[in-house]
PyMOL Python script that loads the backbone (N, CA, C, O; Angstrom):
from pymol import cmd

cmd.read_pdbstr("""\
ATOM      1  N   UNK A   1      45.322  77.145  96.007  1.00  0.00           N
ATOM      2  CA  UNK A   1      44.156  76.841  95.326  1.00  0.00           C
ATOM      3  C   UNK A   1      45.100  75.839  94.149  1.00  0.00           C
ATOM      4  O   UNK A   1      46.200  76.210  93.741  1.00  0.00           O
ATOM      5  N   UNK A   2      44.504  74.655  93.756  1.00  0.00           N
ATOM      6  CA  UNK A   2      45.197  73.814  92.499  1.00  0.00           C
ATOM      7  C   UNK A   2      43.951  74.310  91.522  1.00  0.00           C
ATOM      8  O   UNK A   2      42.745  74.250  91.763  1.00  0.00           O
ATOM      9  N   UNK A   3      44.586  74.789  90.411  1.00  0.00           N
ATOM     10  CA  UNK A   3      43.872  75.095  88.974  1.00  0.00           C
ATOM     11  C   UNK A   3      44.425  74.518  87.704  1.00  0.00           C
ATOM     12  O   UNK A   3      45.358  73.716  87.693  1.00  0.00           O
ATOM     13  N   UNK A   4      44.000  74.824  86.967  1.00  0.00           N
ATOM     14  CA  UNK A   4      44.507  74.420  85.626  1.00  0.00           C
ATOM     15  C   UNK A   4      45.720  74.994  85.176  1.00  0.00           C
ATOM     16  O   UNK A   4      46.515  74.309  84.532  1.00  0.00           O
ATOM     17  N   UNK A   5      45.970  76.301  85.476  1.00  0.00           N
ATOM     18  CA  UNK A   5      47.228  76.915  85.375  1.00  0.00           C
ATOM     19  C   UNK A   5      48.259  76.383  86.248  1.00  0.00           C
ATOM     20  O   UNK A   5      49.409  76.513  85.827  1.00  0.00           O
ATOM     21  N   UNK A   6      48.107  75.823  87.351  1.00  0.00           N
ATOM     22  CA  UNK A   6      48.969  75.210  88.261  1.00  0.00           C
ATOM     23  C   UNK A   6      49.552  74.000  87.624  1.00  0.00           C
ATOM     24  O   UNK A   6      50.748  73.811  87.400  1.00  0.00           O
ATOM     25  N   UNK A   7      48.463  73.129  87.335  1.00  0.00           N
ATOM     26  CA  UNK A   7      48.423  71.628  86.663  1.00  0.00           C
ATOM     27  C   UNK A   7      49.491  71.980  85.186  1.00  0.00           C
ATOM     28  O   UNK A   7      50.621  71.532  84.991  1.00  0.00           O
ATOM     29  N   UNK A   8      48.911  72.661  84.537  1.00  0.00           N
ATOM     30  CA  UNK A   8      49.769  72.742  83.271  1.00  0.00           C
ATOM     31  C   UNK A   8      51.135  73.176  83.232  1.00  0.00           C
ATOM     32  O   UNK A   8      51.928  72.791  82.373  1.00  0.00           O
ATOM     33  N   UNK A   9      51.401  73.939  84.114  1.00  0.00           N
ATOM     34  CA  UNK A   9      52.682  74.585  84.847  1.00  0.00           C
ATOM     35  C   UNK A   9      53.649  73.185  85.159  1.00  0.00           C
ATOM     36  O   UNK A   9      54.743  72.905  84.668  1.00  0.00           O
ATOM     37  N   UNK A  10      52.909  72.497  86.060  1.00  0.00           N
ATOM     38  CA  UNK A  10      54.082  71.263  86.864  1.00  0.00           C
ATOM     39  C   UNK A  10      54.042  70.459  85.568  1.00  0.00           C
ATOM     40  O   UNK A  10      55.089  69.824  85.436  1.00  0.00           O
ATOM     41  N   UNK A  11      53.227  70.287  84.625  1.00  0.00           N
ATOM     42  CA  UNK A  11      53.063  69.121  83.663  1.00  0.00           C
ATOM     43  C   UNK A  11      54.031  69.594  82.482  1.00  0.00           C
ATOM     44  O   UNK A  11      54.674  68.699  81.934  1.00  0.00           O
ATOM     45  N   UNK A  12      54.187  70.780  82.074  1.00  0.00           N
ATOM     46  CA  UNK A  12      55.299  71.324  81.251  1.00  0.00           C
ATOM     47  C   UNK A  12      56.496  71.193  81.711  1.00  0.00           C
ATOM     48  O   UNK A  12      57.366  70.712  80.985  1.00  0.00           O
ATOM     49  N   UNK A  13      56.791  71.619  83.092  1.00  0.00           N
ATOM     50  CA  UNK A  13      58.084  71.530  83.832  1.00  0.00           C
ATOM     51  C   UNK A  13      58.575  70.001  83.893  1.00  0.00           C
ATOM     52  O   UNK A  13      59.718  69.626  83.628  1.00  0.00           O
ATOM     53  N   UNK A  14      57.429  69.132  84.318  1.00  0.00           N
ATOM     54  CA  UNK A  14      57.743  67.813  84.470  1.00  0.00           C
ATOM     55  C   UNK A  14      58.266  67.022  82.738  1.00  0.00           C
ATOM     56  O   UNK A  14      58.834  65.940  82.585  1.00  0.00           O
ATOM     57  N   UNK A  15      57.894  67.865  81.813  1.00  0.00           N
ATOM     58  CA  UNK A  15      57.826  67.108  80.301  1.00  0.00           C
ATOM     59  C   UNK A  15      59.331  67.683  79.882  1.00  0.00           C
ATOM     60  O   UNK A  15      60.065  66.920  79.253  1.00  0.00           O
ATOM     61  N   UNK A  16      59.763  68.911  80.194  1.00  0.00           N
ATOM     62  CA  UNK A  16      60.881  69.341  80.167  1.00  0.00           C
ATOM     63  C   UNK A  16      62.084  68.859  80.687  1.00  0.00           C
ATOM     64  O   UNK A  16      63.029  68.508  79.980  1.00  0.00           O
ATOM     65  N   UNK A  17      62.067  68.825  82.316  1.00  0.00           N
ATOM     66  CA  UNK A  17      63.125  68.415  82.892  1.00  0.00           C
ATOM     67  C   UNK A  17      63.401  66.994  83.210  1.00  0.00           C
ATOM     68  O   UNK A  17      64.484  66.427  83.356  1.00  0.00           O
ATOM     69  N   UNK A  18      61.927  66.444  83.303  1.00  0.00           N
ATOM     70  CA  UNK A  18      62.407  64.829  83.498  1.00  0.00           C
ATOM     71  C   UNK A  18      62.354  64.086  82.025  1.00  0.00           C
ATOM     72  O   UNK A  18      63.074  63.127  81.747  1.00  0.00           O
ATOM     73  N   UNK A  19      61.570  64.565  81.290  1.00  0.00           N
ATOM     74  CA  UNK A  19      61.372  63.763  80.203  1.00  0.00           C
ATOM     75  C   UNK A  19      62.155  64.211  78.895  1.00  0.00           C
ATOM     76  O   UNK A  19      62.249  63.499  77.896  1.00  0.00           O
ATOM     77  N   UNK A  20      62.642  65.330  79.010  1.00  0.00           N
ATOM     78  CA  UNK A  20      63.590  66.184  78.130  1.00  0.00           C
ATOM     79  C   UNK A  20      62.575  65.824  76.599  1.00  0.00           C
ATOM     80  O   UNK A  20      63.060  65.394  75.553  1.00  0.00           O
ATOM     81  N   UNK A  21      61.353  66.078  76.788  1.00  0.00           N
ATOM     82  CA  UNK A  21      60.577  66.191  75.615  1.00  0.00           C
ATOM     83  C   UNK A  21      60.319  67.561  75.198  1.00  0.00           C
ATOM     84  O   UNK A  21      60.517  68.571  75.872  1.00  0.00           O
ATOM     85  N   UNK A  22      59.830  67.484  73.950  1.00  0.00           N
ATOM     86  CA  UNK A  22      59.203  68.949  73.400  1.00  0.00           C
ATOM     87  C   UNK A  22      57.595  68.990  73.310  1.00  0.00           C
ATOM     88  O   UNK A  22      56.859  68.006  73.393  1.00  0.00           O
ATOM     89  N   UNK A  23      57.226  70.236  73.136  1.00  0.00           N
ATOM     90  CA  UNK A  23      55.558  69.725  73.177  1.00  0.00           C
ATOM     91  C   UNK A  23      55.029  69.369  71.729  1.00  0.00           C
ATOM     92  O   UNK A  23      53.866  69.175  71.377  1.00  0.00           O
ATOM     93  N   UNK A  24      56.202  69.334  70.978  1.00  0.00           N
ATOM     94  CA  UNK A  24      55.718  68.584  69.622  1.00  0.00           C
ATOM     95  C   UNK A  24      55.638  67.100  69.603  1.00  0.00           C
ATOM     96  O   UNK A  24      54.923  66.453  68.839  1.00  0.00           O
ATOM     97  N   UNK A  25      56.555  66.543  70.651  1.00  0.00           N
ATOM     98  CA  UNK A  25      56.630  65.461  71.243  1.00  0.00           C
ATOM     99  C   UNK A  25      55.145  64.563  71.844  1.00  0.00           C
ATOM    100  O   UNK A  25      54.618  63.470  71.639  1.00  0.00           O
ATOM    101  N   UNK A  26      54.907  65.720  72.641  1.00  0.00           N
ATOM    102  CA  UNK A  26      53.457  65.546  73.468  1.00  0.00           C
ATOM    103  C   UNK A  26      52.216  65.235  71.996  1.00  0.00           C
ATOM    104  O   UNK A  26      51.443  64.295  71.814  1.00  0.00           O
ATOM    105  N   UNK A  27      52.464  66.355  71.245  1.00  0.00           N
ATOM    106  CA  UNK A  27      51.363  66.726  70.107  1.00  0.00           C
ATOM    107  C   UNK A  27      51.335  65.440  69.235  1.00  0.00           C
ATOM    108  O   UNK A  27      50.268  64.867  69.018  1.00  0.00           O
ATOM    109  N   UNK A  28      52.383  65.042  68.792  1.00  0.00           N
ATOM    110  CA  UNK A  28      52.410  63.753  67.955  1.00  0.00           C
ATOM    111  C   UNK A  28      51.945  62.694  68.558  1.00  0.00           C
ATOM    112  O   UNK A  28      51.179  61.986  67.904  1.00  0.00           O
ATOM    113  N   UNK A  29      52.237  62.350  69.784  1.00  0.00           N
ATOM    114  CA  UNK A  29      51.613  61.332  70.423  1.00  0.00           C
ATOM    115  C   UNK A  29      49.988  61.245  70.814  1.00  0.00           C
ATOM    116  O   UNK A  29      49.220  60.287  70.723  1.00  0.00           O
ATOM    117  N   UNK A  30      49.778  62.489  71.241  1.00  0.00           N
ATOM    118  CA  UNK A  30      48.076  62.550  71.532  1.00  0.00           C
ATOM    119  C   UNK A  30      47.402  62.995  70.034  1.00  0.00           C
ATOM    120  O   UNK A  30      46.172  63.016  70.080  1.00  0.00           O
ATOM    121  N   UNK A  31      47.729  63.196  69.292  1.00  0.00           N
ATOM    122  CA  UNK A  31      47.042  63.755  68.038  1.00  0.00           C
ATOM    123  C   UNK A  31      46.687  64.702  67.983  1.00  0.00           C
ATOM    124  O   UNK A  31      46.006  64.959  66.991  1.00  0.00           O
ATOM    125  N   UNK A  32      46.932  65.836  69.039  1.00  0.00           N
ATOM    126  CA  UNK A  32      46.772  67.291  69.294  1.00  0.00           C
ATOM    127  C   UNK A  32      47.841  68.185  68.731  1.00  0.00           C
ATOM    128  O   UNK A  32      48.984  67.778  68.518  1.00  0.00           O
ATOM    129  N   UNK A  33      47.469  69.327  68.513  1.00  0.00           N
ATOM    130  CA  UNK A  33      48.362  70.281  67.738  1.00  0.00           C
ATOM    131  C   UNK A  33      49.528  70.737  68.781  1.00  0.00           C
ATOM    132  O   UNK A  33      49.504  70.112  69.841  1.00  0.00           O
ATOM    133  N   UNK A  34      50.267  71.455  68.688  1.00  0.00           N
ATOM    134  CA  UNK A  34      51.333  71.774  69.569  1.00  0.00           C
ATOM    135  C   UNK A  34      50.621  73.128  70.184  1.00  0.00           C
ATOM    136  O   UNK A  34      50.684  73.295  71.402  1.00  0.00           O
ATOM    137  N   UNK A  35      49.971  74.056  69.393  1.00  0.00           N
ATOM    138  CA  UNK A  35      49.201  74.788  70.076  1.00  0.00           C
ATOM    139  C   UNK A  35      48.004  74.553  71.241  1.00  0.00           C
ATOM    140  O   UNK A  35      47.592  75.346  72.088  1.00  0.00           O
ATOM    141  N   UNK A  36      47.551  72.990  70.927  1.00  0.00           N
ATOM    142  CA  UNK A  36      46.830  73.024  72.025  1.00  0.00           C
ATOM    143  C   UNK A  36      47.517  72.265  73.557  1.00  0.00           C
ATOM    144  O   UNK A  36      47.041  72.218  74.691  1.00  0.00           O
ATOM    145  N   UNK A  37      48.768  71.749  73.016  1.00  0.00           N
ATOM    146  CA  UNK A  37      49.482  71.349  74.089  1.00  0.00           C
ATOM    147  C   UNK A  37      50.146  72.644  75.310  1.00  0.00           C
ATOM    148  O   UNK A  37      50.324  72.704  76.527  1.00  0.00           O
ATOM    149  N   UNK A  38      50.389  73.726  73.867  1.00  0.00           N
ATOM    150  CA  UNK A  38      50.807  74.584  74.774  1.00  0.00           C
ATOM    151  C   UNK A  38      50.038  75.537  75.658  1.00  0.00           C
ATOM    152  O   UNK A  38      50.432  76.193  76.623  1.00  0.00           O
ATOM    153  N   UNK A  39      48.523  75.434  74.947  1.00  0.00           N
ATOM    154  CA  UNK A  39      47.598  75.834  75.780  1.00  0.00           C
ATOM    155  C   UNK A  39      47.254  75.260  76.892  1.00  0.00           C
ATOM    156  O   UNK A  39      46.682  75.959  77.729  1.00  0.00           O
ATOM    157  N   UNK A  40      47.526  73.783  77.194  1.00  0.00           N
ATOM    158  CA  UNK A  40      47.132  72.814  78.121  1.00  0.00           C
ATOM    159  C   UNK A  40      48.257  73.343  79.300  1.00  0.00           C
ATOM    160  O   UNK A  40      47.892  73.578  80.452  1.00  0.00           O
ATOM    161  N   UNK A  41      49.548  73.483  78.890  1.00  0.00           N
ATOM    162  CA  UNK A  41      50.463  73.693  79.712  1.00  0.00           C
ATOM    163  C   UNK A  41      50.378  75.112  80.514  1.00  0.00           C
ATOM    164  O   UNK A  41      50.888  75.184  81.632  1.00  0.00           O
ATOM    165  N   UNK A  42      49.700  76.284  79.905  1.00  0.00           N
ATOM    166  CA  UNK A  42      49.335  77.526  80.235  1.00  0.00           C
ATOM    167  C   UNK A  42      48.209  77.693  80.990  1.00  0.00           C
ATOM    168  O   UNK A  42      47.904  78.690  81.643  1.00  0.00           O
ATOM    169  N   UNK A  43      47.438  76.383  80.836  1.00  0.00           N
ATOM    170  CA  UNK A  43      46.174  76.683  81.799  1.00  0.00           C
ATOM    171  C   UNK A  43      44.695  77.117  80.962  1.00  0.00           C
ATOM    172  O   UNK A  43      43.561  77.238  81.424  1.00  0.00           O
ATOM    173  N   UNK A  44      45.133  77.273  79.732  1.00  0.00           N
ATOM    174  CA  UNK A  44      43.963  77.707  79.003  1.00  0.00           C
ATOM    175  C   UNK A  44      43.254  76.728  78.185  1.00  0.00           C
ATOM    176  O   UNK A  44      42.404  77.009  77.340  1.00  0.00           O
ATOM    177  N   UNK A  45      43.817  75.110  78.615  1.00  0.00           N
ATOM    178  CA  UNK A  45      42.832  74.232  77.691  1.00  0.00           C
ATOM    179  C   UNK A  45      42.809  73.246  78.883  1.00  0.00           C
ATOM    180  O   UNK A  45      43.798  73.187  79.613  1.00  0.00           O
ATOM    181  N   UNK A  46      41.569  72.358  79.149  1.00  0.00           N
ATOM    182  CA  UNK A  46      41.784  71.385  80.349  1.00  0.00           C
ATOM    183  C   UNK A  46      41.586  70.093  79.916  1.00  0.00           C
ATOM    184  O   UNK A  46      40.863  69.310  80.531  1.00  0.00           O
ATOM    185  N   UNK A  47      42.396  69.703  78.520  1.00  0.00           N
ATOM    186  CA  UNK A  47      42.296  68.428  77.737  1.00  0.00           C
ATOM    187  C   UNK A  47      42.674  67.552  78.647  1.00  0.00           C
ATOM    188  O   UNK A  47      43.755  67.561  79.236  1.00  0.00           O
ATOM    189  N   UNK A  48      41.515  66.533  78.822  1.00  0.00           N
ATOM    190  CA  UNK A  48      41.770  65.344  79.586  1.00  0.00           C
ATOM    191  C   UNK A  48      42.822  64.484  78.892  1.00  0.00           C
ATOM    192  O   UNK A  48      43.616  63.986  79.690  1.00  0.00           O
ATOM    193  N   UNK A  49      43.049  64.158  77.506  1.00  0.00           N
ATOM    194  CA  UNK A  49      43.935  63.357  76.581  1.00  0.00           C
ATOM    195  C   UNK A  49      45.342  63.701  77.034  1.00  0.00           C
ATOM    196  O   UNK A  49      46.262  62.938  77.329  1.00  0.00           O
ATOM    197  N   UNK A  50      45.281  65.483  77.014  1.00  0.00           N
ATOM    198  CA  UNK A  50      46.682  65.795  76.998  1.00  0.00           C
ATOM    199  C   UNK A  50      47.377  65.131  78.394  1.00  0.00           C
ATOM    200  O   UNK A  50      48.431  64.497  78.437  1.00  0.00           O
ATOM    201  N   UNK A  51      46.463  65.467  79.539  1.00  0.00           N
ATOM    202  CA  UNK A  51      46.904  65.326  80.687  1.00  0.00           C
ATOM    203  C   UNK A  51      47.109  64.012  80.986  1.00  0.00           C
ATOM    204  O   UNK A  51      48.170  63.787  81.567  1.00  0.00           O
ATOM    205  N   UNK A  52      46.410  63.087  80.761  1.00  0.00           N
ATOM    206  CA  UNK A  52      46.915  61.535  80.476  1.00  0.00           C
ATOM    207  C   UNK A  52      47.927  60.954  79.771  1.00  0.00           C
ATOM    208  O   UNK A  52      48.335  59.793  79.755  1.00  0.00           O
ATOM    209  N   UNK A  53      48.333  62.114  79.088  1.00  0.00           N
ATOM    210  CA  UNK A  53      50.075  61.410  78.524  1.00  0.00           C
ATOM    211  C   UNK A  53      50.819  61.887  79.436  1.00  0.00           C
ATOM    212  O   UNK A  53      51.886  61.274  79.445  1.00  0.00           O
ATOM    213  N   UNK A  54      50.765  62.860  80.380  1.00  0.00           N
ATOM    214  CA  UNK A  54      51.996  62.954  81.519  1.00  0.00           C
ATOM    215  C   UNK A  54      51.903  62.190  82.409  1.00  0.00           C
ATOM    216  O   UNK A  54      52.830  62.042  83.205  1.00  0.00           O
ATOM    217  N   UNK A  55      50.800  61.539  82.497  1.00  0.00           N
ATOM    218  CA  UNK A  55      50.610  60.340  83.807  1.00  0.00           C
ATOM    219  C   UNK A  55      51.099  58.905  83.095  1.00  0.00           C
ATOM    220  O   UNK A  55      51.544  57.950  83.733  1.00  0.00           O
ATOM    221  N   UNK A  56      50.917  58.951  81.575  1.00  0.00           N
ATOM    222  CA  UNK A  56      51.230  57.840  80.798  1.00  0.00           C
ATOM    223  C   UNK A  56      53.121  57.672  80.750  1.00  0.00           C
ATOM    224  O   UNK A  56      53.809  56.660  80.890  1.00  0.00           O
ATOM    225  N   UNK A  57      53.477  58.932  80.525  1.00  0.00           N
ATOM    226  CA  UNK A  57      54.882  58.719  80.887  1.00  0.00           C
ATOM    227  C   UNK A  57      55.619  59.279  82.140  1.00  0.00           C
ATOM    228  O   UNK A  57      56.575  60.053  82.102  1.00  0.00           O
ATOM    229  N   UNK A  58      54.929  58.685  83.443  1.00  0.00           N
ATOM    230  CA  UNK A  58      55.566  58.456  84.820  1.00  0.00           C
ATOM    231  C   UNK A  58      55.207  59.727  85.825  1.00  0.00           C
ATOM    232  O   UNK A  58      55.728  59.663  86.938  1.00  0.00           O
ATOM    233  N   UNK A  59      54.315  60.947  85.526  1.00  0.00           N
ATOM    234  CA  UNK A  59      54.098  61.720  86.102  1.00  0.00           C
ATOM    235  C   UNK A  59      53.376  61.164  87.001  1.00  0.00           C
ATOM    236  O   UNK A  59      52.544  60.337  86.628  1.00  0.00           O
ATOM    237  N   UNK A  60      53.508  61.473  88.412  1.00  0.00           N
ATOM    238  CA  UNK A  60      52.393  60.865  89.499  1.00  0.00           C
ATOM    239  C   UNK A  60      51.392  61.989  89.672  1.00  0.00           C
ATOM    240  O   UNK A  60      51.450  63.127  89.207  1.00  0.00           O
ATOM    241  N   UNK A  61      50.370  61.382  90.511  1.00  0.00           N
ATOM    242  CA  UNK A  61      49.318  62.719  91.028  1.00  0.00           C
ATOM    243  C   UNK A  61      49.962  63.171  92.000  1.00  0.00           C
ATOM    244  O   UNK A  61      49.653  64.302  92.376  1.00  0.00           O
ATOM    245  N   UNK A  62      50.827  62.596  92.566  1.00  0.00           N
ATOM    246  CA  UNK A  62      51.242  63.228  93.871  1.00  0.00           C
ATOM    247  C   UNK A  62      52.173  64.533  93.636  1.00  0.00           C
ATOM    248  O   UNK A  62      52.359  65.389  94.501  1.00  0.00           O
ATOM    249  N   UNK A  63      52.704  64.552  92.390  1.00  0.00           N
ATOM    250  CA  UNK A  63      53.940  65.581  91.678  1.00  0.00           C
ATOM    251  C   UNK A  63      52.649  66.364  91.095  1.00  0.00           C
ATOM    252  O   UNK A  63      52.877  67.546  91.355  1.00  0.00           O
ATOM    253  N   UNK A  64      51.845  66.307  90.667  1.00  0.00           N
ATOM    254  CA  UNK A  64      50.776  67.111  89.880  1.00  0.00           C
ATOM    255  C   UNK A  64      50.267  67.910  91.091  1.00  0.00           C
ATOM    256  O   UNK A  64      50.435  69.124  90.976  1.00  0.00           O
ATOM    257  N   UNK A  65      49.735  67.533  92.123  1.00  0.00           N
ATOM    258  CA  UNK A  65      49.056  67.883  93.144  1.00  0.00           C
ATOM    259  C   UNK A  65      50.211  68.709  94.305  1.00  0.00           C
ATOM    260  O   UNK A  65      49.819  69.289  95.318  1.00  0.00           O
ATOM    261  N   UNK A  66      51.521  68.611  93.933  1.00  0.00           N
ATOM    262  CA  UNK A  66      52.468  69.227  94.537  1.00  0.00           C
ATOM    263  C   UNK A  66      52.905  68.639  95.565  1.00  0.00           C
ATOM    264  O   UNK A  66      53.662  69.338  96.238  1.00  0.00           O
ATOM    265  N   UNK A  67      52.694  67.497  95.987  1.00  0.00           N
ATOM    266  CA  UNK A  67      53.134  66.601  97.153  1.00  0.00           C
ATOM    267  C   UNK A  67      54.390  66.232  97.078  1.00  0.00           C
ATOM    268  O   UNK A  67      55.080  66.222  98.097  1.00  0.00           O
ATOM    269  N   UNK A  68      54.695  66.011  96.338  1.00  0.00           N
ATOM    270  CA  UNK A  68      56.019  65.217  96.042  1.00  0.00           C
ATOM    271  C   UNK A  68      56.865  66.363  94.679  1.00  0.00           C
ATOM    272  O   UNK A  68      56.429  66.774  93.604  1.00  0.00           O
ATOM    273  N   UNK A  69      57.957  66.528  95.251  1.00  0.00           N
ATOM    274  CA  UNK A  69      58.962  67.237  94.222  1.00  0.00           C
ATOM    275  C   UNK A  69      59.310  66.810  92.695  1.00  0.00           C
ATOM    276  O   UNK A  69      59.670  65.640  92.566  1.00  0.00           O
ATOM    277  N   UNK A  70      59.256  67.521  91.646  1.00  0.00           N
ATOM    278  CA  UNK A  70      59.545  67.107  90.487  1.00  0.00           C
ATOM    279  C   UNK A  70      61.135  67.139  90.295  1.00  0.00           C
ATOM    280  O   UNK A  70      61.705  68.230  90.332  1.00  0.00           O
ATOM    281  N   UNK A  71      61.864  65.952  90.091  1.00  0.00           N
ATOM    282  CA  UNK A  71      63.554  66.244  89.921  1.00  0.00           C
ATOM    283  C   UNK A  71      63.795  65.873  88.669  1.00  0.00           C
ATOM    284  O   UNK A  71      64.934  65.954  88.209  1.00  0.00           O
TER     285      UNK A  71
END
""", "prot")
cmd.dss("prot")
cmd.show_as("cartoon", "prot")
cmd.util.cbc("prot")
cmd.orient("prot")
């Protein structure tokens, strides 16, 4: 089952492995705090604006859903 914990973990993995970005980079661009970004990546926050940052930076919905590997 797909839940925010899984989505957040996949987004965090994409950010680190593909984009080579930090949570601070996400926070600066979105206007959220680093703790908000961390909460999103650990499933404790379901911010649509933070999620859209990952899509804007090339993450596909297929990668979010687990149908495509993140390389």
